[in-house]
N, CA, C and O of each residue as an XYZ file, in Angstrom:
672
protein
N       0.783     -0.932      0.233
C      -0.028      0.096     -0.096
C       0.927      1.464     -0.185
O       2.021      1.634      0.354
N       0.363      2.157     -0.821
C       1.424      3.350     -0.929
C       0.525      4.520     -0.364
O      -0.645      4.651     -0.724
N       1.094      5.300      0.476
C       0.714      6.485      1.139
C       1.028      7.484      0.324
O       2.076      7.382     -0.313
N       0.103      8.796      0.143
C       0.227      9.809     -0.811
C       0.170     11.098      0.202
O      -0.638     11.178      1.127
N       1.008     11.949     -0.068
C       0.563     13.097      0.651
C       0.372     14.373     -0.140
O       1.211     14.882     -0.884
N      -0.443     14.672      0.035
C      -1.074     15.892     -0.833
C      -0.485     17.697      0.002
O      -0.488     18.027      1.188
N      -0.169     18.274     -0.911
C       0.454     19.405     -0.308
C      -0.378     20.571     -0.536
O      -0.216     21.206     -1.578
N      -1.251     20.929      0.314
C      -2.230     22.033      0.171
C      -1.818     23.024     -0.566
O      -2.695     23.618     -1.192
N      -0.568     23.436     -0.694
C       0.049     24.838     -1.178
C       0.354     24.426     -2.825
O       0.626     25.353     -3.588
N       0.313     23.286     -3.256
C       0.718     23.084     -4.423
C      -0.211     23.847     -5.626
O      -1.388     24.162     -5.453
N       0.548     24.080     -6.874
C      -0.323     25.049     -7.925
C      -1.303     24.107     -8.360
O      -1.120     22.909     -8.577
N      -2.205     24.664     -8.450
C      -3.809     24.043     -9.102
C      -3.041     23.406    -10.514
O      -2.181     24.026    -11.139
N      -3.478     22.215    -10.827
C      -3.201     21.763    -11.855
C      -4.362     22.295    -13.397
O      -5.463     22.827    -13.251
N      -3.841     22.026    -14.492
C      -4.785     22.476    -15.421
C      -5.371     21.395    -15.843
O      -4.760     20.338    -16.003
N      -6.573     21.541    -16.059
C      -7.679     20.513    -16.677
C      -7.039     20.064    -18.062
O      -6.540     20.857    -18.861
N      -7.136     18.371    -18.284
C      -6.552     17.898    -19.404
C      -7.233     18.282    -20.682
O      -6.518     18.280    -21.683
N      -8.543     18.625    -20.825
C      -8.900     19.234    -21.901
C      -8.512     20.496    -22.258
O      -8.400     20.747    -23.458
N      -8.263     21.428    -21.349
C      -7.454     22.891    -21.550
C      -6.066     22.535    -21.984
O      -5.616     23.085    -22.989
N      -5.291     21.602    -21.272
C      -3.912     21.640    -21.349
C      -3.568     20.859    -22.733
O      -2.533     21.198    -23.307
N      -4.486     19.688    -23.385
C      -4.197     19.134    -24.519
C      -4.972     19.753    -25.558
O      -4.280     19.843    -26.571
N      -6.075     20.194    -25.711
C      -6.662     20.466    -26.696
C      -6.907     22.074    -26.852
O      -6.735     22.635    -27.934
N      -7.312     22.743    -25.707
C      -7.721     24.189    -26.261
C      -6.373     24.762    -26.139
O      -6.272     25.807    -26.782
N      -5.276     24.399    -25.500
C      -3.896     24.878    -25.557
C      -3.270     24.787    -26.806
O      -2.487     25.617    -27.269
N      -3.698     23.596    -27.412
C      -3.057     23.085    -28.771
C      -3.599     23.941    -29.800
O      -2.767     24.397    -30.584
N      -4.800     24.259    -29.973
C      -5.927     24.737    -30.444
C      -5.322     26.043    -30.583
O      -4.841     26.385    -31.664
N      -5.308     26.947    -29.367
C      -4.693     28.232    -29.428
C      -2.920     28.395    -30.087
O      -2.459     29.491    -30.409
N      -2.385     27.508    -30.153
C      -0.844     27.725    -30.364
C      -1.091     27.280    -31.842
O      -0.624     28.068    -32.665
N      -1.592     26.417    -32.245
C      -1.950     26.343    -33.868
C      -2.680     27.712    -34.346
O      -2.305     28.226    -35.400
N      -3.312     28.076    -33.882
C      -4.202     29.501    -34.574
C      -3.166     30.605    -34.578
O      -3.116     31.437    -35.484
N      -2.344     30.595    -33.551
C      -1.197     31.832    -33.272
C      -0.459     31.531    -34.453
O      -0.425     32.290    -35.422
N       0.224     30.268    -34.378
C       1.159     30.148    -35.380
C       0.901     30.050    -36.871
O       1.784     30.092    -37.728
N      -0.409     29.915    -37.097
C      -0.962     30.051    -38.815
C      -1.186     31.537    -38.644
O      -0.393     32.152    -39.357
N      -1.971     32.320    -37.964
C      -2.229     33.865    -38.165
C      -0.805     34.478    -38.225
O      -0.590     35.353    -39.063
N       0.322     34.013    -37.266
C       1.407     34.846    -37.697
C       2.418     34.302    -38.742
O       3.525     34.839    -38.789
N       2.139     33.327    -39.543
C       2.833     32.391    -40.656
C       4.152     32.042    -40.056
O       5.170     32.212    -40.726
N       4.216     31.525    -38.741
C       5.288     30.853    -38.072
C       5.586     29.681    -38.430
O       5.213     28.795    -37.661
N       6.217     29.327    -39.479
C       6.352     28.026    -40.171
C       7.003     26.830    -39.169
O       6.612     25.670    -39.043
N       8.096     27.488    -38.518
C       9.128     26.606    -37.576
C       8.112     26.191    -36.647
O       8.060     24.975    -36.463
N       7.203     26.984    -35.946
C       6.413     26.705    -34.926
C       5.440     25.938    -35.108
O       5.146     25.263    -34.121
N       4.660     25.752    -36.261
C       3.897     25.174    -37.111
C       4.352     23.537    -37.537
O       3.819     22.454    -37.296
N       5.226     23.806    -38.062
C       6.020     22.329    -38.321
C       5.921     21.796    -37.125
O       5.178     20.820    -37.033
N       6.564     22.233    -36.005
C       6.958     21.398    -34.613
C       5.510     21.070    -34.109
O       5.287     19.916    -33.743
N       4.538     21.983    -34.065
C       3.047     21.411    -33.724
C       2.671     20.252    -34.167
O       2.549     19.220    -33.507
N       2.435     20.447    -35.574
C       1.496     19.580    -36.577
C       2.616     17.822    -36.268
O       2.074     16.722    -36.164
N       3.829     17.996    -36.204
C       4.370     16.761    -36.283
C       4.472     15.989    -34.811
O       4.634     14.775    -34.680
N       4.330     17.056    -33.626
C       4.020     16.815    -32.356
C       2.578     15.990    -31.862
O       2.424     15.157    -30.969
N       1.439     16.686    -32.989
C       0.361     16.224    -33.008
C      -0.210     15.299    -34.118
O      -1.367     14.937    -34.333
N       1.013     15.014    -34.787
C       1.006     13.766    -35.996
C      -0.110     14.196    -36.903
O      -1.039     13.399    -37.034
N      -0.150     15.161    -37.449
C      -1.081     15.786    -38.564
C      -0.285     15.619    -39.483
O       0.929     15.688    -39.292
N      -0.847     15.354    -40.723
C      -0.350     15.017    -42.039
C      -0.760     15.955    -42.915
O      -1.941     15.800    -43.224
N      -0.198     16.919    -43.457
C      -0.475     17.990    -44.541
C       0.627     17.792    -45.847
O       1.805     17.500    -45.639
N       0.172     17.957    -46.961
C       0.986     18.007    -47.971
C       1.872     19.340    -47.868
O       1.757     20.235    -47.031
N       2.967     19.229    -49.139
C       3.632     20.519    -49.002
C       2.911     21.628    -49.720
O       3.094     22.830    -49.525
N       1.911     20.982    -50.733
C       1.236     21.898    -51.565
C       0.226     22.909    -50.092
O       0.217     24.138    -50.017
N      -0.311     22.210    -49.372
C      -1.157     22.675    -48.191
C      -0.392     23.392    -47.486
O      -0.861     24.434    -47.029
N       1.067     23.014    -47.190
C       1.785     23.926    -46.293
C       1.982     25.366    -46.851
O       2.068     26.426    -46.230
N       2.032     25.115    -48.227
C       2.248     26.719    -48.833
C       1.179     27.722    -48.455
O       1.347     28.938    -48.543
N      -0.178     27.012    -47.936
C      -1.106     28.206    -47.626
C      -0.860     29.026    -46.281
O       0.012     28.728    -45.465
N      -1.740     30.096    -46.155
C      -1.451     30.646    -45.316
C      -2.748     31.303    -44.594
O      -3.827     31.443    -45.169
N      -2.475     31.709    -43.179
C      -3.620     32.148    -42.482
C      -4.588     31.131    -42.217
O      -4.301     30.000    -41.824
N      -5.880     31.607    -42.468
C      -7.202     31.029    -42.379
C      -7.338     29.742    -43.143
O      -7.941     28.787    -42.654
N      -6.739     29.698    -44.441
C      -6.957     28.375    -44.994
C      -5.872     27.436    -44.600
O      -6.198     26.257    -44.741
N      -4.837     27.608    -44.207
C      -4.081     26.764    -43.593
C      -4.519     26.220    -42.239
O      -4.414     25.025    -41.963
N      -4.961     27.034    -41.491
C      -5.793     26.719    -40.033
C      -6.949     25.842    -40.341
O      -7.219     24.869    -39.638
N      -7.550     26.141    -41.263
C      -8.860     25.215    -41.900
C      -8.320     23.829    -42.193
O      -8.892     22.833    -41.748
N      -7.172     23.748    -42.971
C      -6.826     22.329    -43.303
C      -6.310     21.585    -42.033
O      -6.285     20.359    -41.920
N      -5.868     22.560    -41.011
C      -4.934     21.833    -39.938
C      -6.091     21.195    -39.125
O      -6.050     20.031    -38.728
N      -7.072     21.998    -38.916
C      -8.242     21.703    -37.879
C      -8.847     20.647    -38.469
O      -8.966     19.621    -37.799
N      -9.357     20.682    -39.853
C     -10.220     19.528    -40.160
C      -9.423     18.210    -40.180
O     -10.131     17.216    -40.017
N      -7.808     17.930    -40.380
C      -7.394     16.975    -40.169
C      -7.097     16.584    -38.622
O      -6.895     15.387    -38.417
N      -7.064     17.196    -37.852
C      -6.829     17.371    -36.542
C      -8.238     16.703    -35.747
O      -8.389     15.605    -35.211
N      -9.086     17.746    -35.903
C     -10.477     17.431    -35.127
C     -11.248     17.523    -36.180
O     -11.597     18.641    -36.558
N     -11.705     16.253    -36.924
C     -12.426     16.789    -37.933
C     -14.064     16.515    -37.386
O     -14.640     15.461    -37.113
N     -14.516     17.898    -37.360
C     -15.803     17.939    -37.082
C     -17.095     17.210    -37.907
O     -18.126     16.846    -37.340
N     -16.910     17.113    -38.920
C     -18.131     16.511    -39.714
C     -18.464     14.838    -39.082
O     -19.515     14.394    -38.620
N     -17.209     14.206    -39.263
C     -17.240     12.561    -38.616
C     -17.840     12.981    -37.154
O     -18.875     12.389    -36.847
N     -17.407     13.778    -36.360
C     -18.190     13.625    -34.860
C     -19.578     14.237    -34.930
O     -20.307     14.036    -33.958
N     -20.003     14.891    -35.850
C     -21.311     15.301    -35.608
C     -22.109     14.513    -36.385
O     -23.327     14.660    -36.288
N     -21.532     13.476    -37.349
C     -22.298     12.698    -37.915
C     -22.579     11.529    -36.803
O     -23.718     11.105    -36.608
N     -21.347     11.012    -36.039
C     -21.700      9.995    -35.265
C     -22.268     10.474    -34.022
O     -22.660      9.569    -33.285
N     -22.404     11.541    -33.634
C     -23.303     12.318    -32.627
C     -24.678     12.359    -33.085
O     -25.511     12.176    -32.197
N     -25.205     12.595    -34.503
C     -26.428     12.489    -34.517
C     -26.922     11.068    -34.808
O     -28.097     10.767    -34.597
N     -26.054     10.215    -35.278
C     -26.536      8.754    -35.420
C     -26.701      7.834    -34.019
O     -27.319      6.783    -33.842
N     -26.001      8.551    -33.209
C     -26.053      7.786    -31.873
C     -27.201      8.797    -30.934
O     -27.809      8.233    -30.024
N     -27.392      9.900    -31.129
C     -28.279     10.419    -29.895
C     -29.782     11.200    -30.664
O     -30.680     11.773    -30.048
N     -29.700     11.028    -31.914
C     -31.012     11.234    -32.408
C     -32.125     10.293    -32.886
O     -31.835      9.364    -33.639
N     -33.300     10.482    -32.507
C     -34.424      9.346    -32.679
C     -34.319      9.048    -34.242
O     -33.703      9.881    -34.906
N     -34.743      8.181    -34.752
C     -34.960      7.587    -36.068
C     -36.211      8.648    -36.872
O     -37.124      8.996    -36.123
N     -36.259      9.036    -37.993
C     -37.433      9.924    -38.410
C     -38.640      9.624    -38.320
O     -39.480     10.508    -38.486
N     -39.081      8.103    -37.991
C     -40.349      7.438    -37.732
C     -40.610      7.568    -36.600
O     -41.795      7.659    -36.280
N     -39.634      7.616    -35.669
C     -40.019      7.854    -34.229
C     -40.103      9.034    -33.843
O     -40.894      9.304    -32.939
N     -39.398      9.918    -34.368
C     -39.550     11.579    -34.231
C     -40.792     12.086    -34.533
O     -41.378     12.805    -33.725
N     -41.335     11.754    -35.759
C     -42.568     12.395    -36.312
C     -43.906     11.906    -35.020
O     -45.038     12.390    -35.056
N     -43.597     11.213    -34.305
C     -44.788     10.775    -33.318
C     -45.139     12.267    -32.670
O     -46.245     12.803    -32.604
N     -43.808     12.788    -32.198
C     -43.803     13.911    -31.352
C     -43.777     14.999    -32.115
O     -44.447     15.990    -31.825
N     -43.080     14.947    -33.070
C     -43.067     16.278    -34.022
C     -44.145     17.009    -34.821
O     -44.055     18.180    -35.191
N     -45.356     16.041    -35.085
C     -45.879     16.549    -35.742
C     -46.922     17.722    -35.220
O     -47.655     18.381    -35.957
N     -46.841     17.813    -34.047
C     -47.586     19.158    -33.293
C     -46.886     20.288    -33.816
O     -47.558     21.270    -34.131
N     -45.186     20.318    -34.014
C     -44.754     21.545    -34.296
C     -44.616     21.590    -35.680
O     -44.272     22.650    -36.202
N     -44.848     20.524    -36.403
C     -44.669     20.892    -38.128
C     -46.060     21.015    -38.775
O     -46.176     21.352    -39.953
N     -47.123     20.734    -37.980
C     -48.395     20.864    -38.727
C     -49.223     21.658    -37.907
O     -49.213     21.517    -36.685
N     -50.121     22.690    -38.626
C     -50.715     23.614    -37.919
C     -52.299     23.071    -37.870
O     -53.015     23.549    -36.991
N     -52.872     22.067    -38.808
C     -53.722     21.608    -39.001
C     -54.267     20.886    -37.370
O     -53.635     20.812    -36.316
N     -55.505     20.484    -37.664
C     -56.113     19.485    -36.801
C     -55.298     18.274    -36.466
O     -54.861     17.669    -37.444
N     -55.015     17.816    -35.328
C     -54.080     16.686    -34.966
C     -54.851     15.645    -35.180
O     -54.184     14.619    -35.050
N     -56.175     15.387    -35.504
C     -56.917     14.109    -35.671
C     -57.156     14.077    -36.951
O     -58.105     13.314    -37.130
N     -56.639     14.680    -38.304
C     -57.138     14.741    -39.704
C     -56.194     13.717    -40.272
O     -55.270     13.260    -39.599
N     -56.408     13.392    -41.401
C     -55.631     12.230    -42.399
C     -54.290     13.054    -42.741
O     -53.374     12.374    -43.204
N     -54.118     14.079    -42.616
C     -52.790     14.946    -42.676
C     -51.766     14.673    -41.608
O     -50.602     14.292    -41.730
N     -52.451     14.951    -40.560
C     -51.639     14.404    -39.212
C     -51.206     13.294    -39.154
O     -50.049     12.937    -38.934
N     -52.519     12.417    -39.435
C     -51.750     11.117    -39.061
C     -50.928     10.471    -39.905
O     -50.283      9.500    -39.509
N     -50.830     10.995    -41.374
C     -50.137     10.506    -42.276
C     -48.499     10.950    -42.102
O     -47.561     10.305    -42.571
N     -48.385     12.189    -41.328
C     -46.978     12.753    -40.778
C     -46.613     11.794    -39.592
O     -45.729     10.938    -39.610
N     -47.358     12.062    -38.681
C     -47.155     11.016    -37.660
C     -46.744      9.506    -37.807
O     -45.906      8.965    -37.086
N     -47.381      8.933    -38.752
C     -46.816      7.539    -39.221
C     -45.933      7.259    -40.293
O     -45.638      6.119    -40.652
N     -45.427      8.528    -40.909
C     -44.698      8.660    -42.023
C     -44.994      7.687    -43.241
O     -44.296      6.889    -43.867
N     -46.320      8.085    -43.314
C     -46.800      7.193    -44.593
C     -46.874      7.764    -45.840
O     -47.637      8.696    -46.095
N     -45.977      7.158    -46.789
C     -45.617      7.430    -47.906
C     -47.200      7.737    -48.982
O     -47.240      8.557    -49.898
N     -48.192      6.976    -48.612
C     -49.134      7.109    -49.298
C     -50.316      8.210    -48.918
O     -51.356      8.417    -49.544
N     -49.865      8.833    -47.745
C     -50.606      9.681    -47.083
C     -50.707     11.322    -48.182
O     -50.296     11.233    -49.339
N     -51.132     12.361    -47.797
C     -51.368     13.477    -48.447
C     -50.214     14.095    -48.670
O     -49.483     14.199    -47.685
N     -49.699     14.696    -50.041
C     -48.664     15.304    -50.155
C     -48.618     16.642    -49.260
O     -49.536     17.417    -48.993
N     -47.262     16.671    -48.879
C     -47.013     17.713    -47.352
C     -45.606     18.022    -47.778
O     -44.823     17.187    -48.231
N     -45.284     19.676    -47.538
C     -44.215     20.138    -47.681
C     -43.921     21.033    -46.557
O     -44.634     21.983    -46.232
N     -42.730     20.646    -45.926
C     -42.446     21.789    -44.782
C     -41.694     22.778    -45.631
O     -40.775     22.427    -46.371
N     -42.236     24.426    -45.468
C     -41.579     25.277    -45.865
C     -40.368     25.745    -44.931
O     -40.697     26.281    -43.873
N     -39.261     25.631    -45.151
C     -38.064     25.821    -44.155
C     -37.614     27.323    -44.124
O     -37.108     27.759    -43.090
N     -37.795     28.211    -45.329
C     -37.242     29.341    -45.406
C     -38.096     30.056    -46.525
O     -38.481     29.491    -47.549
N     -38.327     31.288    -46.216
C     -38.952     31.975    -47.581
C     -37.909     33.383    -47.598
O     -37.644     34.185    -46.703
N     -37.513     33.301    -48.850
C     -36.570     34.387    -49.386
C     -37.137     35.259    -50.502
O     -37.218     34.878    -51.670
N     -37.551     36.538    -50.031
C     -37.987     37.496    -50.935
C     -36.887     37.801    -52.231
O     -35.671     37.783    -52.043
N     -37.405     38.037    -53.351
C     -36.237     38.253    -54.515
C     -36.328     39.794    -54.322
O     -37.195     40.353    -53.650
N     -35.111     40.535    -55.138
C     -34.936     42.050    -54.771
C     -36.253     42.948    -55.280
O     -36.181     44.113    -54.891
N     -37.220     42.695    -55.924
C     -38.387     43.688    -56.458
C     -39.517     43.177    -55.156
O     -40.306     44.018    -54.725
N     -39.520     42.390    -54.840
C     -40.417     42.002    -53.657
C     -41.616     41.197    -54.095
O     -42.309     40.575    -53.290
N     -41.864     41.230    -55.524
C     -42.979     40.449    -55.668
C     -43.044     38.903    -55.626
O     -44.149     38.368    -55.527
N     -41.939     38.172    -55.693
C     -42.072     36.983    -55.522
C     -41.259     36.679    -54.409
O     -40.633     37.609    -53.900
N     -41.132     35.238    -53.815
C     -40.280     34.269    -53.052
C     -39.504     33.565    -53.494
O     -39.768     33.240    -54.652
N     -38.504     33.101    -53.041
C     -37.897     31.552    -53.171
C     -38.271     30.812    -52.046
O     -38.151     31.261    -50.907
N     -38.788     29.534    -52.339
C     -39.208     29.072    -51.050
C     -38.214     27.721    -50.753
O     -38.174     26.995    -51.747
N     -37.511     27.287    -49.760
C     -36.853     26.278    -49.518
C     -37.978     25.160    -48.497
O     -38.444     25.318    -47.369
N     -38.100     24.144    -49.401
C     -38.946     23.159    -49.010
C     -38.175     21.740    -48.475
O     -37.151     21.354    -49.039
N     -38.699     21.089    -47.464
C     -38.229     19.709    -47.256
C     -39.561     18.919    -47.556
O     -40.692     19.168    -47.138
N     -39.153     17.932    -48.364
C     -40.376     16.872    -48.631
C     -39.471     15.700    -49.118
O     -38.318     15.881    -49.509
N     -40.215     14.224    -49.052
C     -39.551     13.485    -49.700
C     -39.112     13.515    -51.430
O     -39.754     14.202    -52.225
N     -38.279     12.914    -51.725
C     -37.992     13.190    -53.016
C     -38.979     12.513    -54.189
O     -39.324     12.950    -55.287
N     -39.277     11.301    -53.516
C     -40.317     10.624    -54.524
C     -41.451     11.320    -54.361
O     -42.200     11.220    -55.333
N     -41.982     12.212    -53.190
C     -43.185     12.972    -53.433
C     -43.196     14.176    -54.484
O     -44.104     14.502    -55.248
N     -41.940     14.741    -54.312
C     -41.845     15.757    -55.221
C     -41.611     15.289    -56.452
O     -42.240     15.986    -57.249
N     -41.030     14.473    -56.971
C     -40.932     13.980    -58.307
C     -42.320     13.357    -58.745
O     -42.441     13.143    -59.951
N     -43.151     13.107    -58.096
C     -44.491     12.293    -58.535
C     -45.405     13.726    -58.474
O     -46.326     13.729    -59.291
N     -45.332     14.503    -57.936
C     -46.417     15.629    -57.805
C     -45.848     17.035    -58.583
O     -46.578     18.026    -58.587
N     -44.627     17.075    -59.186
C     -44.158     18.293    -59.772
C     -45.231     18.683    -60.709
O     -45.857     17.735    -61.183
N     -45.577     19.853    -61.077
C     -46.388     20.469    -62.027
C     -45.784     21.867    -62.307
O     -45.469     22.729    -61.486
N     -45.699     21.891    -63.601
C     -45.068     23.306    -64.550
C     -46.037     24.676    -63.852
O     -45.527     25.782    -63.669
N     -47.580     24.342    -63.500
C     -48.069     25.591    -62.907
C     -48.185     25.524    -61.258
O     -49.106     25.966    -60.571
N     -46.996     24.851    -60.825
C     -47.422     24.882    -59.501
C     -46.646     25.951    -58.813
O     -45.420     25.905    -58.914
N     -47.229     26.955    -58.091
C     -46.435     28.353    -57.975
C     -46.685     28.322    -56.107
O     -47.628     28.579    -55.360
N     -45.038     27.784    -55.905
C     -45.082     27.631    -54.467
C     -45.068     28.802    -53.480
O     -45.599     28.876    -52.372
N     -44.203     29.858    -54.268
C     -44.452     31.208    -53.815
C     -45.859     31.616    -53.187
O     -46.007     31.860    -51.989
N     -46.718     31.655    -53.993
C     -48.262     31.811    -53.781
C     -48.582     31.108    -52.798
O     -49.120     31.688    -51.855
N     -48.372     29.780    -52.726
C     -48.815     29.051    -51.574
C     -48.246     29.527    -49.961
O     -48.766     29.735    -48.865
N     -47.011     29.551    -50.490
C     -46.389     29.911    -49.150
C     -47.031     31.263    -48.385
O     -47.334     31.179    -47.195
N     -47.202     32.385    -49.056
C     -47.745     33.595    -48.997
C     -49.356     33.400    -48.382
O     -49.709     34.061    -47.405
N     -50.161     32.561    -48.965
C     -51.342     32.671    -48.502
C     -51.581     31.664    -47.430
O     -52.627     31.794    -46.793
N     -50.573     30.426    -47.048
C     -50.882     29.521    -46.123
C     -49.744     29.513    -45.021
O     -49.902     28.957    -43.934
N     -48.766     30.070    -45.331
C     -47.713     30.474    -44.325
C     -47.691     31.408    -43.296
O     -47.786     31.190    -42.088
N     -47.528     32.716    -44.014
C     -47.531     33.925    -43.262
C     -48.946     34.303    -42.400
O     -49.005     35.336    -41.733
């Protein structure tokens, strides 16, 4: 058995995340922005980050972006987190229907949304309305299944009028 004595007057230790991640990010950021190639070479070799000589020729934010994408790839982390923590669309629709649909919750459309019924009524979620410069029309960003959009496209279909009448 080993006795460990703690000295109350010792300096507070730095947290691991701060020491190994935040400090390294700060050093890389400073070296990229100051174009300090020697320091940058030391840091990327220490962190085992591989970048090509062509990529090393870049400077500032472009170089920082390349290094950070190689060292801490956010896209992979976000995808893994979403796959792990978000419910499946079929499961989520059961409680999201109340947020997505403004009609009665006991009608055919609400039921189709809730059950992810591909044979239900055609429904689009208008995610964003963008006015064009003259203000006469809008571009509308919609979300719907690709199958439904292909089956129900029409040259006379005017989404912007629908959006103005039914969304606002």
